N, C-alpha and C positions, 0 to 999 in steps of 0.2 A: 749218813751212816756213822755210828760211834767209832771212835778210834782209841787205841790203847798202846802204850809203850811198855816194853819189858826190857829187862837187863839182858845183855849178850851172855851167852852161856846157858840160858834156859832153852833147851832144845826139844825135850820130850813134849808131845802134844798134851799129855795129862798135866804136866807141870805148868805149861802155858795157860791151860784152861783155869787152873787154880789161881795163877798169878793175876789174871785179868778178871777174876770173879765170875766166870761163866759157870764154874762148878764150885761148890763150897768145900769139897774135899777131893782127894785123889780117888777115893772109892766111888764117889758120885761121877767123876769124870770117866772112870773106867766103865761104869754101867752105861753111861750115855754112848760111849764108843761101841761097846758090845751090842747095844740096842740099835745101832745104825743111825743115831741122831746127830752125828758130827761130820761135817765136810770141811775140807781145806780147799779153797778155790772151787773146782767142779768135781774133785775126787773125794769119795767117801773114805773116811778113816776107819779101817777094820782092825788094825793092830794096836793094842794098848801101849806097845813099846815104840811106836812110830816116832821118828825124830824129824825135825826141820832144821836145815842148815842155817848157820849165821848169815850166809850170803842171801838166802831167800828171805830171812827175817829183816835184813837191812833194806831190801827192796820193798818189803811189805807183803803180807798175805791177808786173805780174807777168811775168817773162820765163821762157819754157819752152824748154829745150834738149832735144829728143827727147822721150821718154816719161817719163824718170826725174828730170831736173834741173829744178826749179822754184824761182825766187828772187824774192822781193819786193824791189823797188828803189825807194829814195827819194833825193831830193836834199837836201843840207845847206842 
C-alpha cells in the first residue's frame, strides 16, 4: 500500500487529498466526497468540511478513493 506524509496542521480532508495528490484541486476533492467516493478507514466521508485530528494523523489513517486507490497517511 502506498504511503504519504503530510505536514501537521493540515486537517481538512479536502486539503489532505490535494496535499497527497489524490485530487488535483479542492473542487475535484469536494466532488469526490459529494459523490460518495472517499472513505477514511471504514467510514464514508460525507461532509466536505470534515477534519481529522493531529492525533489520528500521527497514528496514521487509510484513505480510500473508490475501489482501487488506498493510501496510508501519516503526519510529520
